C-alpha positions, 0 to 999 in steps of 0.5 A: 146285633148291636153292630148292626144297629150302628149299621144302620144308624150311621148308613141312614145319616150318609144317606142324605148326602147333599152331593148325591142328591143335587147331581142326581136330580139334574140326572133326572131332569135332563132324562125327563126333559129329553125322553118324556117317559117314566120308564127312561127316567126310572131306569136312568136313576137305577144306573146311576144308583147302581154305580154308586153302590159299586163305587161306594162298596169299593171305597169302603172295602179300600178304607178297610184294608188301610184301617187294618194297617193302622192303630185304634189310636190313629183311627180315633184321631182320624175319625175325630177329626172328620167328625168336626169337619162334618159338624162344621159342614153342616153348619157351612151349609144352615148358613146357606152355603153348597158343598163345591164338589157338587158342580163338576158332577152338575156339568157332567150329568146331562152329558153323561145321559146325552153321550151314553145313555144308561152305561153314561148314568152308571158311569157318573155314579160310579165316579162319584161315588169315590168323591162322596168322602170329602162331601160326607162319608163320615158314617161309613168311616165310623162304621168301618173303625166301629167294624174293626174293633168288632172284629171285622177287617178285610173282606170279612167286612164286605158282606155289612158294607153290602148291607150299609150300602143298600140303606145308603142307596135307599133314598135314591131309589125312592126319589127315582120312583117319585120323580118318575111317577111325579115329574116333580124332580126339583120338588122331591129334591128340596124335600129330601136335601131340607135335612142334609144339614141336620144330618151332616152334623148328626154325622159328625156328632156321631162320628166324634162319639165313635172316635172317643169309643174307639180311643178308650178300646185302645 
């Protein structure tokens, strides 16, 4: 039960991801301008979310596989460094900076929808999921470290990762529903991403705490 609580908290922090929100909003806006139908906007949004879900699950399995071969001390050191990075990113965003990784995705989103439709949206989500780790991703690493400390390694962590990613993509699903119903892409985007820097700082602090905890286990 304790691990499930940690899973829910870290996934919720991870779900407020500014890189994803900016690109997702551009994709939804592109579809809404082209189709003018709420059903088409929602379909493209869900295809994008499906790509994110699949890719982030595969990414988590890859990290879990690598973590099983590393010592707890090395994992705690990496987690602590990642936590400090997340805090620095959050402080940078509070001063008006934006994550640089969003720019290629912003350019790709309209082209993906125009050329490949729903498959393009899903492919963009899949591609983006493998670039999320430097943008945030700290909570995912923290959760995998905690799962390993609780005895979950390799494929044994898959059910937990699937639950983690349900929580991770839930704001994107909500955003797609809201946009398809209200056609207020920018307003919805701003409402959700306003909290992103604070979430990044909180995720970084949580990751540093996990690093100290895991180091204590070793």
